[in-house]
N, C-alpha and C positions, 0 to 999 in steps of 0.2 A: 418327347423332344423338347429341349429348352428353346425359348423363343423371346424375341423382343416384343413386349406388349405395347410400349409407347416410347416415342422419341420426343424430347423436350429441350427447349433452349430459352434463354432469357438474355436481355441486353444489359442487365445489372446484376451484380452479385448480391447474395443474401435474400433473394426473392424467389417466390414460386416460379416455376418455369412453365411456359406455354407448350402444349402438345402441338407437334407439327407432323405433316404427312411424311416427311423425310428430312434428313440432315446430311450434309457433306462433312465427313471426317477427313481432316487434313493431317498427313503424317507429321509427327513431332509438333503438333499444335492443338488439335481438338476439333470440336464442331465449329464450322464457319458460322459467324454471327452470334456465338455464345460468349457471355462475359467471362467464363472460366477458361476459355481457350488461351493457351500461351505456350510458346516454345521455351520459356524460362522456368518451367516447373513440371513436376511429375503427375499432377492431378488434372490431366487434360480432359478426361471424360469420366463422369461419375455414373455408377450403376446401383440400383436398389431393386430388390425383388418385390413383386406384388404381394408375396406372402408376408413380407415385413409391413407393407402398407395395410394389409388385412388385419394384422395385430392391432394397429391403431384404430381401425374401423371397429373392431370387436370391443375396444375400450370406449366406444361412443363418439369418436372423432369423424367428422365428415371430410375425408381426405381422398385424393385421387392421384394417379400418376402425374409426376411433375411437382406436386405440392411440397416435397421435401428437397427441392432444387436438384433432383437427380436428372441427368441427361437421358439415361436409358432405364426404363422399368422393364425388368425381366420376369419371366414366368418359368418355373420348372427347373431352376438351378440354384443350388445352395452357394450363393456368392461368397459368404464369409468363410467358407471352408477352402476356398482357393488360395493357395500360398502365394506370397509375393514372388513375382517372376513367372507365374503361370501365364501362358499365352492363350488368348481367346479369339475366336473368329466370330464376327458379327455380320450376318448376311453372306454375300458371295465373296467379298474382297477385303473387308476391314479386319485388320489384325491389331490387337492391343495386348499390352503386357500389364498384369496386375502390379501396381506400384505402391498401393497403400490400402490397408483394410481399416475402415473406421476413420475417425478424425476427431480432433478437439473442436468442440462446437463454440461458436461465438456466444458470449454470455447473453442469453435471452435475445437471440437474433430474430429477425422478422419472421422467419419460418416458425420458430418456436412460438412466438406471439400469435401468429395466425392459426397455427394448427394445434397449439396447446401442448405439444410434445414433439420430439424429433428422433426418429429412428436412424437417421443418416449417420450420426456419430458412432453408433454401435454396429449397424448392419449394412451400411453402404460400403462400396469399394470404389477404387479409382484405377484407371488405366492410362497408360501413355500410349499414344497411337503410333504403331510401327508402320502400318500400311493403310493408306487412306481409301476412301470410297464412300458410297451412299449407304445409310442405314435407314430402314423403314420398319414400322410395326409389322409383325408377322415374320420377320427374318429369323433364321435359326441362330442360336447361340451355341457355340461348340468350343470345348476345351481342346486345344491342339498341343 
């Protein structure tokens, strides 16, 4: 079963995110208190697999969930294989729609400088929140 391994937010863009015990996803907005939340765009919540982070660890980097500015670190799901438009359920009630796969990275952003590389542009995905609710580590991740 795929699951949420970590939930992370930050007050500023371009920084590592801090792991939190839970976050409130607001429909058509993103995580309350996160710098990337906005009703004006499609990248409301970002997801990155622990398997992607493990690739960076294998390359010698000391990185953890949230270090690539992802909101949700998943385990057991191949995120980049989900086509745009795929709906995913996070926990009991949150539903999001895949809106973007990968992204253009800022030239040598703070994350790159801190971590030495960034997998988010290649292996991260973004969702738009359709139905809000609370997301916690351990919650199931389900394609619907």
